[in-house]
PDB file of N, CA, C and O in Angstrom:
ATOM      1  N   GLU A   1       4.183  12.898   0.527  1.00  0.00           N
ATOM      2  CA  GLU A   1       3.457  12.423   1.574  1.00  0.00           C
ATOM      3  C   GLU A   1       2.850  11.502   1.065  1.00  0.00           C
ATOM      4  O   GLU A   1       2.793  10.535   1.825  1.00  0.00           O
ATOM      5  N   ASP A   2       2.185  11.301  -0.233  1.00  0.00           N
ATOM      6  CA  ASP A   2       1.092  10.182  -0.849  1.00  0.00           C
ATOM      7  C   ASP A   2       1.811   9.202  -1.632  1.00  0.00           C
ATOM      8  O   ASP A   2       2.960   9.307  -2.062  1.00  0.00           O
ATOM      9  N   ALA A   3       0.934   8.153  -1.778  1.00  0.00           N
ATOM     10  CA  ALA A   3       1.751   7.041  -2.739  1.00  0.00           C
ATOM     11  C   ALA A   3       0.437   5.857  -3.043  1.00  0.00           C
ATOM     12  O   ALA A   3      -0.147   5.184  -2.193  1.00  0.00           O
ATOM     13  N   PHE A   4       0.257   5.866  -4.241  1.00  0.00           N
ATOM     14  CA  PHE A   4      -0.606   4.841  -4.473  1.00  0.00           C
ATOM     15  C   PHE A   4      -0.354   3.905  -5.672  1.00  0.00           C
ATOM     16  O   PHE A   4       0.377   4.176  -6.625  1.00  0.00           O
ATOM     17  N   PHE A   5      -1.158   2.604  -5.472  1.00  0.00           N
ATOM     18  CA  PHE A   5      -0.593   1.577  -6.685  1.00  0.00           C
ATOM     19  C   PHE A   5      -1.953   0.895  -7.390  1.00  0.00           C
ATOM     20  O   PHE A   5      -2.885   0.436  -6.729  1.00  0.00           O
ATOM     21  N   TYR A   6      -1.901   0.912  -8.714  1.00  0.00           N
ATOM     22  CA  TYR A   6      -3.188   0.348  -9.390  1.00  0.00           C
ATOM     23  C   TYR A   6      -2.853  -0.440 -10.268  1.00  0.00           C
ATOM     24  O   TYR A   6      -1.914  -0.129 -11.001  1.00  0.00           O
ATOM     25  N   ARG A   7      -3.628  -1.864 -10.463  1.00  0.00           N
ATOM     26  CA  ARG A   7      -3.181  -2.941 -11.020  1.00  0.00           C
ATOM     27  C   ARG A   7      -4.765  -3.265 -11.821  1.00  0.00           C
ATOM     28  O   ARG A   7      -5.723  -3.688 -11.174  1.00  0.00           O
ATOM     29  N   ALA A   8      -4.827  -2.989 -13.296  1.00  0.00           N
ATOM     30  CA  ALA A   8      -5.795  -3.684 -14.136  1.00  0.00           C
ATOM     31  C   ALA A   8      -5.637  -5.036 -14.380  1.00  0.00           C
ATOM     32  O   ALA A   8      -4.515  -5.520 -14.529  1.00  0.00           O
ATOM     33  N   SER A   9      -6.884  -5.846 -14.448  1.00  0.00           N
ATOM     34  CA  SER A   9      -6.729  -6.889 -15.580  1.00  0.00           C
ATOM     35  C   SER A   9      -7.816  -7.118 -15.899  1.00  0.00           C
ATOM     36  O   SER A   9      -8.655  -6.295 -15.531  1.00  0.00           O
ATOM     37  N   LEU A  10      -8.329  -8.400 -16.771  1.00  0.00           N
ATOM     38  CA  LEU A  10      -9.623  -8.687 -17.211  1.00  0.00           C
ATOM     39  C   LEU A  10     -10.324  -9.531 -16.205  1.00  0.00           C
ATOM     40  O   LEU A  10     -11.517  -9.778 -16.384  1.00  0.00           O
ATOM     41  N   ASN A  11      -9.787  -9.932 -15.309  1.00  0.00           N
ATOM     42  CA  ASN A  11     -10.329 -10.555 -14.127  1.00  0.00           C
ATOM     43  C   ASN A  11     -10.885  -9.806 -12.867  1.00  0.00           C
ATOM     44  O   ASN A  11     -11.627 -10.214 -11.973  1.00  0.00           O
ATOM     45  N   GLY A  12     -10.245  -8.474 -13.090  1.00  0.00           N
ATOM     46  CA  GLY A  12     -10.624  -7.555 -11.966  1.00  0.00           C
ATOM     47  C   GLY A  12      -9.292  -6.650 -11.705  1.00  0.00           C
ATOM     48  O   GLY A  12      -8.703  -6.132 -12.654  1.00  0.00           O
ATOM     49  N   GLY A  13      -8.894  -6.507 -10.475  1.00  0.00           N
ATOM     50  CA  GLY A  13      -7.621  -5.520 -10.221  1.00  0.00           C
ATOM     51  C   GLY A  13      -7.622  -4.833  -8.737  1.00  0.00           C
ATOM     52  O   GLY A  13      -8.499  -5.011  -7.892  1.00  0.00           O
ATOM     53  N   ALA A  14      -6.705  -4.184  -8.623  1.00  0.00           N
ATOM     54  CA  ALA A  14      -6.594  -3.389  -7.569  1.00  0.00           C
ATOM     55  C   ALA A  14      -6.357  -1.944  -7.390  1.00  0.00           C
ATOM     56  O   ALA A  14      -6.044  -1.307  -8.395  1.00  0.00           O
ATOM     57  N   MET A  15      -6.465  -1.298  -6.199  1.00  0.00           N
ATOM     58  CA  MET A  15      -6.060  -0.019  -6.219  1.00  0.00           C
ATOM     59  C   MET A  15      -5.907   0.366  -4.657  1.00  0.00           C
ATOM     60  O   MET A  15      -6.797   0.170  -3.831  1.00  0.00           O
ATOM     61  N   ALA A  16      -4.649   0.943  -4.371  1.00  0.00           N
ATOM     62  CA  ALA A  16      -4.565   1.314  -3.004  1.00  0.00           C
ATOM     63  C   ALA A  16      -3.994   2.895  -2.893  1.00  0.00           C
ATOM     64  O   ALA A  16      -3.479   3.468  -3.854  1.00  0.00           O
ATOM     65  N   VAL A  17      -4.116   3.324  -1.965  1.00  0.00           N
ATOM     66  CA  VAL A  17      -3.609   4.466  -1.607  1.00  0.00           C
ATOM     67  C   VAL A  17      -3.167   4.752  -0.094  1.00  0.00           C
ATOM     68  O   VAL A  17      -3.872   4.476   0.877  1.00  0.00           O
ATOM     69  N   ALA A  18      -1.922   5.335  -0.033  1.00  0.00           N
ATOM     70  CA  ALA A  18      -1.498   5.599   1.355  1.00  0.00           C
ATOM     71  C   ALA A  18      -1.188   7.032   1.580  1.00  0.00           C
ATOM     72  O   ALA A  18      -0.732   7.732   0.675  1.00  0.00           O
ATOM     73  N   ASP A  19      -1.427   7.474   2.762  1.00  0.00           N
ATOM     74  CA  ASP A  19      -1.022   9.169   3.019  1.00  0.00           C
ATOM     75  C   ASP A  19      -0.064   9.008   4.270  1.00  0.00           C
ATOM     76  O   ASP A  19      -0.620   8.606   5.292  1.00  0.00           O
ATOM     77  N   GLY A  20       1.320   9.268   4.340  1.00  0.00           N
ATOM     78  CA  GLY A  20       2.347   9.329   5.346  1.00  0.00           C
ATOM     79  C   GLY A  20       1.658  10.293   6.275  1.00  0.00           C
ATOM     80  O   GLY A  20       0.830  11.109   5.871  1.00  0.00           O
ATOM     81  N   VAL A  21       2.042  10.166   7.591  1.00  0.00           N
ATOM     82  CA  VAL A  21       1.747  11.066   8.544  1.00  0.00           C
ATOM     83  C   VAL A  21       2.923  12.183   8.570  1.00  0.00           C
ATOM     84  O   VAL A  21       4.045  11.973   9.033  1.00  0.00           O
ATOM     85  N   GLY A  22       2.551  13.220   8.084  1.00  0.00           N
ATOM     86  CA  GLY A  22       3.621  14.484   7.948  1.00  0.00           C
ATOM     87  C   GLY A  22       3.958  14.994   9.143  1.00  0.00           C
ATOM     88  O   GLY A  22       4.356  16.158   9.113  1.00  0.00           O
ATOM     89  N   GLY A  23       3.906  14.352  10.393  1.00  0.00           N
ATOM     90  CA  GLY A  23       4.278  15.084  11.498  1.00  0.00           C
ATOM     91  C   GLY A  23       5.678  14.513  11.690  1.00  0.00           C
ATOM     92  O   GLY A  23       6.467  14.933  12.537  1.00  0.00           O
ATOM     93  N   TYR A  24       5.900  13.608  10.910  1.00  0.00           N
ATOM     94  CA  TYR A  24       7.237  12.694  11.071  1.00  0.00           C
ATOM     95  C   TYR A  24       8.334  13.729  10.678  1.00  0.00           C
ATOM     96  O   TYR A  24       9.470  13.735  11.153  1.00  0.00           O
ATOM     97  N   ALA A  25       7.875  14.562   9.796  1.00  0.00           N
ATOM     98  CA  ALA A  25       8.923  15.435   9.040  1.00  0.00           C
ATOM     99  C   ALA A  25       9.543  16.401  10.446  1.00  0.00           C
ATOM    100  O   ALA A  25      10.530  17.096  10.207  1.00  0.00           O
ATOM    101  N   GLU A  26       9.197  16.419  11.301  1.00  0.00           N
ATOM    102  CA  GLU A  26       9.585  17.282  12.599  1.00  0.00           C
ATOM    103  C   GLU A  26      10.673  16.513  12.980  1.00  0.00           C
ATOM    104  O   GLU A  26      11.446  17.174  13.674  1.00  0.00           O
ATOM    105  N   TYR A  27      11.109  15.124  12.752  1.00  0.00           N
ATOM    106  CA  TYR A  27      12.039  14.426  13.175  1.00  0.00           C
ATOM    107  C   TYR A  27      13.032  14.042  12.156  1.00  0.00           C
ATOM    108  O   TYR A  27      13.867  13.146  12.281  1.00  0.00           O
ATOM    109  N   GLY A  28      12.848  14.857  11.070  1.00  0.00           N
ATOM    110  CA  GLY A  28      13.650  14.821   9.939  1.00  0.00           C
ATOM    111  C   GLY A  28      13.289  13.302   9.179  1.00  0.00           C
ATOM    112  O   GLY A  28      14.109  12.694   8.492  1.00  0.00           O
ATOM    113  N   ILE A  29      12.235  12.949   9.387  1.00  0.00           N
ATOM    114  CA  ILE A  29      11.881  11.624   8.321  1.00  0.00           C
ATOM    115  C   ILE A  29      11.119  12.208   7.437  1.00  0.00           C
ATOM    116  O   ILE A  29      10.507  13.217   7.785  1.00  0.00           O
ATOM    117  N   ASP A  30      10.986  11.704   6.096  1.00  0.00           N
ATOM    118  CA  ASP A  30      10.148  11.961   4.943  1.00  0.00           C
ATOM    119  C   ASP A  30       9.064  11.080   4.946  1.00  0.00           C
ATOM    120  O   ASP A  30       9.263   9.904   4.642  1.00  0.00           O
ATOM    121  N   PRO A  31       8.092  11.421   5.206  1.00  0.00           N
ATOM    122  CA  PRO A  31       6.921  10.659   5.400  1.00  0.00           C
ATOM    123  C   PRO A  31       6.272  10.235   4.080  1.00  0.00           C
ATOM    124  O   PRO A  31       5.185   9.659   4.121  1.00  0.00           O
ATOM    125  N   GLY A  32       6.865  10.481   2.929  1.00  0.00           N
ATOM    126  CA  GLY A  32       6.665  10.058   1.629  1.00  0.00           C
ATOM    127  C   GLY A  32       7.459   8.922   1.313  1.00  0.00           C
ATOM    128  O   GLY A  32       7.057   8.157   0.436  1.00  0.00           O
ATOM    129  N   VAL A  33       8.506   8.709   1.889  1.00  0.00           N
ATOM    130  CA  VAL A  33       9.422   7.476   1.924  1.00  0.00           C
ATOM    131  C   VAL A  33       8.771   6.189   2.336  1.00  0.00           C
ATOM    132  O   VAL A  33       8.828   5.107   1.752  1.00  0.00           O
ATOM    133  N   PHE A  34       8.061   6.535   3.591  1.00  0.00           N
ATOM    134  CA  PHE A  34       7.421   5.551   4.120  1.00  0.00           C
ATOM    135  C   PHE A  34       6.135   5.009   3.191  1.00  0.00           C
ATOM    136  O   PHE A  34       5.834   3.853   2.893  1.00  0.00           O
ATOM    137  N   SER A  35       5.598   6.064   2.903  1.00  0.00           N
ATOM    138  CA  SER A  35       4.149   5.870   2.151  1.00  0.00           C
ATOM    139  C   SER A  35       4.412   4.868   0.564  1.00  0.00           C
ATOM    140  O   SER A  35       3.668   4.009   0.091  1.00  0.00           O
ATOM    141  N   ARG A  36       5.514   5.296   0.130  1.00  0.00           N
ATOM    142  CA  ARG A  36       5.751   4.727  -1.261  1.00  0.00           C
ATOM    143  C   ARG A  36       6.316   3.577  -1.108  1.00  0.00           C
ATOM    144  O   ARG A  36       6.319   2.812  -2.073  1.00  0.00           O
ATOM    145  N   LYS A  37       6.905   3.192   0.084  1.00  0.00           N
ATOM    146  CA  LYS A  37       7.660   1.690   0.181  1.00  0.00           C
ATOM    147  C   LYS A  37       6.368   0.937   0.793  1.00  0.00           C
ATOM    148  O   LYS A  37       6.177  -0.188   0.333  1.00  0.00           O
ATOM    149  N   LEU A  38       5.589   1.331   1.622  1.00  0.00           N
ATOM    150  CA  LEU A  38       4.413   0.806   1.588  1.00  0.00           C
ATOM    151  C   LEU A  38       3.491   0.475   0.634  1.00  0.00           C
ATOM    152  O   LEU A  38       2.741  -0.484   0.808  1.00  0.00           O
ATOM    153  N   MET A  39       3.463   0.973  -0.095  1.00  0.00           N
ATOM    154  CA  MET A  39       2.554   0.695  -1.440  1.00  0.00           C
ATOM    155  C   MET A  39       3.252  -0.128  -2.474  1.00  0.00           C
ATOM    156  O   MET A  39       2.726  -0.868  -3.305  1.00  0.00           O
ATOM    157  N   LEU A  40       4.683   0.150  -2.267  1.00  0.00           N
ATOM    158  CA  LEU A  40       5.511  -1.004  -3.136  1.00  0.00           C
ATOM    159  C   LEU A  40       5.476  -2.208  -2.690  1.00  0.00           C
ATOM    160  O   LEU A  40       5.481  -3.066  -3.573  1.00  0.00           O
ATOM    161  N   GLU A  41       5.427  -2.720  -1.199  1.00  0.00           N
ATOM    162  CA  GLU A  41       5.339  -3.872  -0.639  1.00  0.00           C
ATOM    163  C   GLU A  41       3.847  -4.098  -0.913  1.00  0.00           C
ATOM    164  O   GLU A  41       3.755  -5.057  -1.680  1.00  0.00           O
ATOM    165  N   ALA A  42       2.869  -3.697  -0.656  1.00  0.00           N
ATOM    166  CA  ALA A  42       1.671  -4.264  -0.907  1.00  0.00           C
ATOM    167  C   ALA A  42       1.227  -4.392  -2.361  1.00  0.00           C
ATOM    168  O   ALA A  42       0.409  -5.265  -2.648  1.00  0.00           O
ATOM    169  N   SER A  43       1.657  -3.673  -3.183  1.00  0.00           N
ATOM    170  CA  SER A  43       1.371  -3.978  -4.668  1.00  0.00           C
ATOM    171  C   SER A  43       2.296  -5.455  -5.108  1.00  0.00           C
ATOM    172  O   SER A  43       1.876  -6.318  -5.878  1.00  0.00           O
ATOM    173  N   ALA A  44       3.249  -5.468  -4.609  1.00  0.00           N
ATOM    174  CA  ALA A  44       4.053  -6.679  -5.082  1.00  0.00           C
ATOM    175  C   ALA A  44       3.560  -8.054  -4.408  1.00  0.00           C
ATOM    176  O   ALA A  44       3.731  -9.114  -5.010  1.00  0.00           O
ATOM    177  N   LYS A  45       2.921  -8.011  -3.101  1.00  0.00           N
ATOM    178  CA  LYS A  45       2.186  -9.005  -2.238  1.00  0.00           C
ATOM    179  C   LYS A  45       0.281  -9.254  -3.195  1.00  0.00           C
ATOM    180  O   LYS A  45      -0.552 -10.148  -3.051  1.00  0.00           O
ATOM    181  N   GLU A  46       0.277  -8.279  -3.894  1.00  0.00           N
ATOM    182  CA  GLU A  46      -1.291  -8.168  -4.169  1.00  0.00           C
ATOM    183  C   GLU A  46      -1.398  -9.168  -5.743  1.00  0.00           C
ATOM    184  O   GLU A  46      -2.279  -9.938  -6.127  1.00  0.00           O
ATOM    185  N   ALA A  47      -0.237  -8.790  -6.312  1.00  0.00           N
ATOM    186  CA  ALA A  47       0.123  -9.206  -7.874  1.00  0.00           C
ATOM    187  C   ALA A  47       0.394 -10.428  -7.766  1.00  0.00           C
ATOM    188  O   ALA A  47      -0.082 -11.176  -8.620  1.00  0.00           O
ATOM    189  N   LYS A  48       1.208 -10.980  -6.728  1.00  0.00           N
ATOM    190  CA  LYS A  48       1.511 -12.329  -6.458  1.00  0.00           C
ATOM    191  C   LYS A  48       0.224 -13.451  -6.085  1.00  0.00           C
ATOM    192  O   LYS A  48       0.266 -14.671  -6.245  1.00  0.00           O
ATOM    193  N   ASN A  49      -0.760 -12.746  -5.615  1.00  0.00           N
ATOM    194  CA  ASN A  49      -1.979 -13.446  -5.150  1.00  0.00           C
ATOM    195  C   ASN A  49      -2.961 -13.093  -5.063  1.00  0.00           C
ATOM    196  O   ASN A  49      -3.470 -13.074  -3.942  1.00  0.00           O
ATOM    197  N   THR A  50      -3.792 -12.588  -6.353  1.00  0.00           N
ATOM    198  CA  THR A  50      -4.917 -11.602  -6.315  1.00  0.00           C
ATOM    199  C   THR A  50      -5.938 -12.052  -5.445  1.00  0.00           C
ATOM    200  O   THR A  50      -6.694 -11.098  -5.266  1.00  0.00           O
ATOM    201  N   GLN A  51      -6.357 -13.129  -4.766  1.00  0.00           N
ATOM    202  CA  GLN A  51      -7.086 -13.611  -3.948  1.00  0.00           C
ATOM    203  C   GLN A  51      -6.959 -13.545  -2.383  1.00  0.00           C
ATOM    204  O   GLN A  51      -7.830 -13.844  -1.565  1.00  0.00           O
ATOM    205  N   VAL A  52      -6.051 -13.218  -2.212  1.00  0.00           N
ATOM    206  CA  VAL A  52      -5.437 -12.754  -0.713  1.00  0.00           C
ATOM    207  C   VAL A  52      -6.385 -11.747  -0.130  1.00  0.00           C
ATOM    208  O   VAL A  52      -6.994 -10.914  -0.801  1.00  0.00           O
ATOM    209  N   ASP A  53      -6.456 -11.880   1.083  1.00  0.00           N
ATOM    210  CA  ASP A  53      -7.386 -10.777   1.536  1.00  0.00           C
ATOM    211  C   ASP A  53      -6.485  -9.117   1.823  1.00  0.00           C
ATOM    212  O   ASP A  53      -5.327  -8.954   2.206  1.00  0.00           O
ATOM    213  N   PRO A  54      -7.488  -8.120   1.483  1.00  0.00           N
ATOM    214  CA  PRO A  54      -6.750  -6.738   1.439  1.00  0.00           C
ATOM    215  C   PRO A  54      -6.016  -6.609   2.580  1.00  0.00           C
ATOM    216  O   PRO A  54      -4.822  -6.310   2.576  1.00  0.00           O
ATOM    217  N   ALA A  55      -6.878  -6.888   3.876  1.00  0.00           N
ATOM    218  CA  ALA A  55      -5.935  -6.846   5.428  1.00  0.00           C
ATOM    219  C   ALA A  55      -4.921  -7.381   5.639  1.00  0.00           C
ATOM    220  O   ALA A  55      -4.097  -6.797   6.343  1.00  0.00           O
ATOM    221  N   ASP A  56      -4.629  -8.685   5.098  1.00  0.00           N
ATOM    222  CA  ASP A  56      -3.303  -9.586   4.932  1.00  0.00           C
ATOM    223  C   ASP A  56      -2.256  -8.688   3.792  1.00  0.00           C
ATOM    224  O   ASP A  56      -1.031  -8.651   3.914  1.00  0.00           O
ATOM    225  N   VAL A  57      -2.946  -8.070   2.806  1.00  0.00           N
ATOM    226  CA  VAL A  57      -1.815  -7.467   2.177  1.00  0.00           C
ATOM    227  C   VAL A  57      -1.011  -6.233   2.845  1.00  0.00           C
ATOM    228  O   VAL A  57       0.209  -6.069   2.851  1.00  0.00           O
ATOM    229  N   LEU A  58      -1.933  -5.471   3.361  1.00  0.00           N
ATOM    230  CA  LEU A  58      -1.497  -4.388   4.169  1.00  0.00           C
ATOM    231  C   LEU A  58      -0.581  -4.778   5.564  1.00  0.00           C
ATOM    232  O   LEU A  58       0.439  -4.280   6.041  1.00  0.00           O
ATOM    233  N   ALA A  59      -1.389  -5.831   5.945  1.00  0.00           N
ATOM    234  CA  ALA A  59      -0.389  -6.403   7.004  1.00  0.00           C
ATOM    235  C   ALA A  59       1.200  -6.786   6.782  1.00  0.00           C
ATOM    236  O   ALA A  59       2.154  -6.518   7.513  1.00  0.00           O
ATOM    237  N   TYR A  60       1.169  -7.445   5.629  1.00  0.00           N
ATOM    238  CA  TYR A  60       2.459  -7.795   4.897  1.00  0.00           C
ATOM    239  C   TYR A  60       3.299  -6.340   4.378  1.00  0.00           C
ATOM    240  O   TYR A  60       4.520  -6.264   4.513  1.00  0.00           O
ATOM    241  N   ALA A  61       2.689  -5.492   3.924  1.00  0.00           N
ATOM    242  CA  ALA A  61       3.321  -4.432   3.288  1.00  0.00           C
ATOM    243  C   ALA A  61       4.112  -3.726   4.428  1.00  0.00           C
ATOM    244  O   ALA A  61       5.243  -3.250   4.326  1.00  0.00           O
ATOM    245  N   GLN A  62       3.291  -3.744   5.565  1.00  0.00           N
ATOM    246  CA  GLN A  62       3.550  -2.923   6.945  1.00  0.00           C
ATOM    247  C   GLN A  62       4.833  -3.689   7.498  1.00  0.00           C
ATOM    248  O   GLN A  62       5.788  -3.007   7.869  1.00  0.00           O
ATOM    249  N   GLU A  63       4.882  -4.813   7.555  1.00  0.00           N
ATOM    250  CA  GLU A  63       5.858  -5.570   8.100  1.00  0.00           C
ATOM    251  C   GLU A  63       7.269  -5.684   7.252  1.00  0.00           C
ATOM    252  O   GLU A  63       8.371  -5.925   7.744  1.00  0.00           O
ATOM    253  N   ASN A  64       7.020  -5.491   6.092  1.00  0.00           N
ATOM    254  CA  ASN A  64       7.988  -5.344   5.198  1.00  0.00           C
ATOM    255  C   ASN A  64       8.315  -3.881   5.072  1.00  0.00           C
ATOM    256  O   ASN A  64       9.423  -3.610   4.608  1.00  0.00           O
ATOM    257  N   THR A  65       7.803  -3.253   5.293  1.00  0.00           N
ATOM    258  CA  THR A  65       8.312  -1.724   5.258  1.00  0.00           C
ATOM    259  C   THR A  65       9.221  -1.245   6.340  1.00  0.00           C
ATOM    260  O   THR A  65       8.816  -0.438   7.176  1.00  0.00           O
ATOM    261  N   ALA A  66      10.407  -1.705   6.349  1.00  0.00           N
ATOM    262  CA  ALA A  66      11.222  -1.291   7.523  1.00  0.00           C
ATOM    263  C   ALA A  66      11.945  -0.165   7.796  1.00  0.00           C
ATOM    264  O   ALA A  66      13.125  -0.158   8.145  1.00  0.00           O
ATOM    265  N   LEU A  67      11.304   0.704   7.653  1.00  0.00           N
ATOM    266  CA  LEU A  67      11.224   2.360   7.728  1.00  0.00           C
ATOM    267  C   LEU A  67      10.777   2.960   8.956  1.00  0.00           C
ATOM    268  O   LEU A  67       9.895   2.408   9.613  1.00  0.00           O
ATOM    269  N   PRO A  68      11.369   4.170   9.370  1.00  0.00           N
ATOM    270  CA  PRO A  68      10.703   4.689  10.432  1.00  0.00           C
ATOM    271  C   PRO A  68       9.436   5.413   9.614  1.00  0.00           C
ATOM    272  O   PRO A  68       9.577   5.467   8.392  1.00  0.00           O
ATOM    273  N   GLY A  69       8.343   5.914  10.121  1.00  0.00           N
ATOM    274  CA  GLY A  69       7.049   6.582   9.549  1.00  0.00           C
ATOM    275  C   GLY A  69       6.273   5.892   9.938  1.00  0.00           C
ATOM    276  O   GLY A  69       6.337   4.864  10.612  1.00  0.00           O
ATOM    277  N   ALA A  70       5.201   6.637   9.371  1.00  0.00           N
ATOM    278  CA  ALA A  70       3.646   5.976   9.354  1.00  0.00           C
ATOM    279  C   ALA A  70       2.729   6.351   8.326  1.00  0.00           C
ATOM    280  O   ALA A  70       2.996   7.239   7.516  1.00  0.00           O
ATOM    281  N   SER A  71       1.692   5.731   8.326  1.00  0.00           N
ATOM    282  CA  SER A  71       0.751   5.855   7.069  1.00  0.00           C
ATOM    283  C   SER A  71      -0.418   5.424   7.249  1.00  0.00           C
ATOM    284  O   SER A  71      -0.449   4.386   7.910  1.00  0.00           O
ATOM    285  N   THR A  72      -1.708   5.946   6.812  1.00  0.00           N
ATOM    286  CA  THR A  72      -2.777   5.569   6.870  1.00  0.00           C
ATOM    287  C   THR A  72      -2.844   4.955   5.442  1.00  0.00           C
ATOM    288  O   THR A  72      -2.107   5.425   4.575  1.00  0.00           O
ATOM    289  N   ALA A  73      -3.684   3.935   5.153  1.00  0.00           N
ATOM    290  CA  ALA A  73      -3.859   3.197   3.796  1.00  0.00           C
ATOM    291  C   ALA A  73      -5.143   2.588   3.677  1.00  0.00           C
ATOM    292  O   ALA A  73      -5.878   2.406   4.648  1.00  0.00           O
ATOM    293  N   THR A  74      -5.446   2.248   2.428  1.00  0.00           N
ATOM    294  CA  THR A  74      -6.647   1.833   1.930  1.00  0.00           C
ATOM    295  C   THR A  74      -6.568   1.027   1.107  1.00  0.00           C
ATOM    296  O   THR A  74      -5.657   1.379   0.358  1.00  0.00           O
ATOM    297  N   LEU A  75      -7.327  -0.599   0.523  1.00  0.00           N
ATOM    298  CA  LEU A  75      -6.943  -1.085  -0.502  1.00  0.00           C
ATOM    299  C   LEU A  75      -7.887  -1.780  -0.783  1.00  0.00           C
ATOM    300  O   LEU A  75      -8.440  -2.624  -0.078  1.00  0.00           O
ATOM    301  N   LEU A  76      -8.169  -1.393  -2.052  1.00  0.00           N
ATOM    302  CA  LEU A  76      -9.717  -2.050  -2.929  1.00  0.00           C
ATOM    303  C   LEU A  76      -9.063  -2.857  -3.721  1.00  0.00           C
ATOM    304  O   LEU A  76      -8.018  -2.562  -4.301  1.00  0.00           O
ATOM    305  N   GLN A  77      -9.924  -4.427  -3.819  1.00  0.00           N
ATOM    306  CA  GLN A  77      -9.660  -5.318  -4.741  1.00  0.00           C
ATOM    307  C   GLN A  77     -11.078  -5.353  -5.695  1.00  0.00           C
ATOM    308  O   GLN A  77     -12.118  -4.924  -5.196  1.00  0.00           O
ATOM    309  N   LEU A  78     -11.073  -5.743  -6.721  1.00  0.00           N
ATOM    310  CA  LEU A  78     -12.256  -6.069  -7.524  1.00  0.00           C
ATOM    311  C   LEU A  78     -11.807  -7.091  -8.060  1.00  0.00           C
ATOM    312  O   LEU A  78     -10.634  -7.352  -8.329  1.00  0.00           O
ATOM    313  N   ASN A  79     -12.977  -7.859  -8.273  1.00  0.00           N
ATOM    314  CA  ASN A  79     -13.031  -9.068  -9.503  1.00  0.00           C
ATOM    315  C   ASN A  79     -13.766  -8.656 -10.517  1.00  0.00           C
ATOM    316  O   ASN A  79     -14.301  -7.558 -10.667  1.00  0.00           O
ATOM    317  N   GLY A  80     -13.773  -9.644 -11.255  1.00  0.00           N
ATOM    318  CA  GLY A  80     -14.544  -9.510 -12.483  1.00  0.00           C
ATOM    319  C   GLY A  80     -15.936  -9.232 -12.852  1.00  0.00           C
ATOM    320  O   GLY A  80     -16.492  -8.823 -13.872  1.00  0.00           O
ATOM    321  N   THR A  81     -16.338  -9.616 -11.600  1.00  0.00           N
ATOM    322  CA  THR A  81     -18.044  -9.306 -11.696  1.00  0.00           C
ATOM    323  C   THR A  81     -18.520  -8.292 -10.705  1.00  0.00           C
ATOM    324  O   THR A  81     -19.708  -8.250 -10.385  1.00  0.00           O
ATOM    325  N   THR A  82     -17.578  -7.428 -10.181  1.00  0.00           N
ATOM    326  CA  THR A  82     -17.657  -5.910  -9.814  1.00  0.00           C
ATOM    327  C   THR A  82     -17.563  -5.075 -10.488  1.00  0.00           C
ATOM    328  O   THR A  82     -17.646  -3.924 -10.060  1.00  0.00           O
TER     329      THR A  82
END
């Protein structure tokens, strides 16, 4: 049910974790598929523009995860001074 991504660079990086809602399994929906797709989309968006707001990254990921399901998620971005 869980998924994550991690990206490191000399200028900082990002990491995110998603926890698929297990209750969807009662309806035949694998919550892990949703959370993995969510993290895939978030990772792709964040890698393209490391200065984007984390909330915008997660919003983009949610909009582009065209699957049934739900997930909690958190995203942390680091810059070279943190």
